[in-house]
C-alpha positions as CSV (number, residue, x, y, z in Angstrom):
1,M,207.5,112.7,154.2
2,T,203.7,112.5,154.8
3,L,201.7,111.0,152.0
4,D,198.4,109.1,152.4
5,I,198.9,106.2,150.0
6,S,195.4,105.0,150.6
7,K,194.2,108.0,148.6
8,I,196.3,107.1,145.5
9,D,194.2,105.4,142.8
10,F,196.3,102.6,141.5
11,A,193.3,100.7,140.3
12,K,192.6,103.1,137.5
13,G,195.8,102.1,135.7
14,G,195.6,98.4,136.5
15,G,197.8,98.7,139.5
16,L,200.3,101.3,138.1
17,I,200.3,105.0,138.3
18,P,202.3,107.4,136.1
19,A,205.0,109.4,137.8
20,V,206.5,112.6,136.3
21,V,210.0,112.9,137.7
22,Q,211.2,116.5,138.0
23,D,214.5,118.0,139.2
24,A,213.7,119.8,142.4
25,D,216.1,122.6,141.8
26,T,215.8,123.3,138.0
27,L,212.2,122.0,137.7
28,Q,213.3,120.3,134.5
29,V,211.2,117.2,133.7
30,L,213.7,114.3,133.8
31,T,211.6,111.3,132.8
32,L,208.1,109.7,133.0
33,A,208.0,106.4,134.8
34,Y,205.4,104.2,136.5
35,M,205.0,103.0,140.1
36,D,202.9,100.3,141.7
37,E,202.1,100.7,145.4
38,A,205.1,98.7,146.5
39,A,207.4,100.9,144.4
40,L,205.9,104.0,145.9
41,R,206.3,102.7,149.4
42,E,209.9,101.7,148.7
43,T,210.6,105.2,147.3
44,L,209.3,106.8,150.5
45,D,211.1,104.4,152.8
46,S,214.5,104.5,151.0
47,G,214.6,108.1,149.9
48,Q,215.5,107.0,146.3
49,A,213.1,106.9,143.4
50,T,211.9,103.3,142.7
51,F,209.7,102.4,139.8
52,F,207.9,99.5,138.2
53,S,209.3,98.5,134.8
54,R,206.5,97.4,132.5
55,S,209.1,95.8,130.1
56,R,210.9,93.9,132.9
57,G,207.7,93.2,134.8
58,R,209.3,94.1,138.1
59,R,210.3,96.9,140.4
60,W,213.7,98.6,139.9
61,R,215.5,101.4,141.7
62,K,216.9,104.0,139.4
63,G,220.7,103.8,139.7
64,E,220.9,100.2,140.9
65,T,223.2,99.3,138.0
66,S,224.3,102.7,136.6
67,G,224.9,104.5,139.9
68,D,222.8,107.4,138.6
69,F,220.4,107.7,141.6
70,L,217.4,110.0,142.0
71,N,217.3,111.2,145.6
72,L,213.8,111.9,146.7
73,V,212.7,115.4,147.7
74,S,208.9,115.1,147.5
75,V,205.9,113.2,146.1
76,T,202.8,115.1,145.1
77,P,199.6,113.5,143.7
78,D,197.4,115.3,141.3
79,C,193.8,116.3,142.1
80,D,192.4,112.9,141.1
81,G,195.0,110.9,142.9
82,D,195.9,109.0,139.7
83,A,199.2,110.6,138.8
84,L,202.3,111.8,140.7
85,V,204.9,114.4,140.5
86,V,208.1,113.1,142.0
87,K,210.7,115.8,142.8
88,V,214.3,114.6,143.1
89,R,217.9,115.7,143.2
90,P,219.7,113.5,140.6
91,V,223.1,112.0,141.0
92,G,224.3,111.6,137.5
93,D,221.9,111.4,134.5
94,A,218.3,110.4,134.6
95,C,218.2,109.1,131.0
96,H,219.7,105.7,130.0
97,L,221.2,107.5,127.0
98,N,223.5,109.4,129.4
99,R,221.5,112.6,129.2
100,V,220.2,114.8,131.9
101,S,216.6,114.3,130.8
102,C,214.8,111.7,128.7
103,F,213.0,114.7,127.0
104,G,215.7,116.2,124.8
105,E,219.4,116.9,125.3
106,E,219.1,120.4,126.8
107,D,220.3,120.8,130.4
108,A,218.1,122.9,132.7
109,P,216.4,125.0,130.1
110,G,215.1,128.5,130.7
111,L,214.9,129.6,134.3
112,G,216.1,126.2,135.4
113,R,219.6,127.5,134.7
114,I,219.4,129.4,138.0
115,G,218.8,126.1,139.9
116,R,221.7,124.5,138.0
117,L,224.0,127.4,138.8
118,E,223.1,127.2,142.5
119,R,223.9,123.5,142.5
120,T,227.3,124.2,140.8
121,I,228.0,126.9,143.4
122,H,227.2,124.5,146.2
123,E,229.6,121.9,144.8
124,R,232.4,124.4,144.0
125,A,232.2,125.7,147.6
126,K,233.5,122.4,148.8
127,A,236.7,122.8,146.8
128,A,240.0,124.4,148.1
129,P,240.0,128.2,147.7
130,S,243.2,127.8,145.6
131,E,241.3,125.7,143.1
132,S,238.1,127.6,142.6
133,W,237.1,131.3,142.3
134,T,233.7,130.4,143.8
135,A,235.3,128.7,146.8
136,R,237.8,131.5,147.3
137,L,235.0,134.1,147.2
138,I,232.9,132.2,149.7
139,A,235.9,131.7,152.0
140,Q,236.4,135.5,152.1
141,G,232.9,135.8,153.7
142,P,229.6,137.4,152.9
143,K,231.0,141.0,153.0
144,R,233.3,140.2,150.1
145,A,230.5,138.6,148.1
146,A,228.3,141.6,148.8
147,Q,231.0,143.9,147.6
148,K,231.1,141.9,144.3
149,V,227.4,142.2,144.0
150,G,227.7,145.9,144.3
151,E,230.4,146.1,141.7
152,E,228.6,144.0,139.3
153,G,225.4,145.9,139.9
154,V,227.1,149.1,138.9
155,E,228.6,147.5,135.8
156,T,225.2,146.1,134.8
157,A,223.6,149.5,135.2
158,L,226.2,151.1,133.1
159,A,225.8,148.5,130.4
160,G,222.0,149.0,130.5
161,A,222.4,152.7,130.1
162,A,225.1,152.8,127.3
163,G,226.1,149.3,126.3
164,D,224.8,147.0,123.6
165,E,222.5,144.0,124.3
166,A,225.4,141.5,124.4
167,E,227.3,143.6,127.0
168,L,224.1,144.0,129.1
169,A,223.4,140.3,129.0
170,S,227.0,139.5,130.0
171,E,227.1,141.9,132.9
172,A,223.7,140.8,134.1
173,A,225.0,137.2,134.1
174,D,227.9,138.2,136.3
175,L,225.5,140.0,138.6
176,I,223.2,137.0,139.0
177,Y,226.2,134.7,139.6
178,H,227.6,136.8,142.4
179,L,224.1,137.3,143.9
180,L,223.7,133.5,144.1
181,V,227.2,133.3,145.7
182,L,226.2,135.9,148.3
183,L,223.0,134.0,149.1
184,H,225.0,130.8,149.5
185,A,227.4,132.6,151.8
186,R,224.5,133.7,153.9
187,N,223.1,130.1,154.0
188,M,220.2,131.1,151.7
189,V,218.9,130.0,148.3
190,F,217.2,131.8,145.5
191,Q,213.9,130.1,146.6
192,D,214.0,132.5,149.6
193,V,213.8,135.4,147.1
194,L,211.0,133.7,145.2
195,V,209.0,133.3,148.4
196,V,209.2,137.1,149.0
197,L,208.1,137.8,145.4
198,A,205.2,135.4,145.8
199,K,204.1,137.1,149.0
200,R,204.2,140.4,147.3
201,A,202.2,139.1,144.4
202,E,199.5,137.9,146.8
203,A,199.5,141.2,148.6
204,A,199.0,143.0,145.3
205,K,196.0,140.9,144.5
206,D,194.5,141.7,147.9
207,D,195.1,145.4,147.3
208,G,193.0,145.1,144.2
């Protein structure tokens, strides 16, 4: 990971810089912590989020006692270089109260549920097909997953045309789940879809 640490302004905060820690998949904010320069360097070198504890007066790596590590994905400074967004993939809970996030008890709110479901599919795919419907569907190959997307698409359309809101929401949930399974079976992720949508949005701006 390339980051010019010389451009980070630690002096403004008396040697410390705030780090907003965010789940890379769900985009949920997990915690707010602080880093000194040594903690940032250790984070980059080790691949695991390391902070400076103001109460303990020392550096500490998240998970060193609990086993709930934060595996690093990226570090991005803000425009002034005096704050960081640290994207991670957590192993366990980020909060010392055994919660996913320090900011409330909800897990992956809003569209973050897509990222959480993708992560679950990835884990279930490792199971034996006899133990998991997801693993069994993936083991049958992309064509079977694509067939299920087609079936669920029809059921969603029918619910949209004649069903009530609860039925439509349920069928749409089935459709999204099977679409994510299909993407996994093709070694893709939902972010690949979002990239296409972003490109289309940019093209629409250019077209005026």
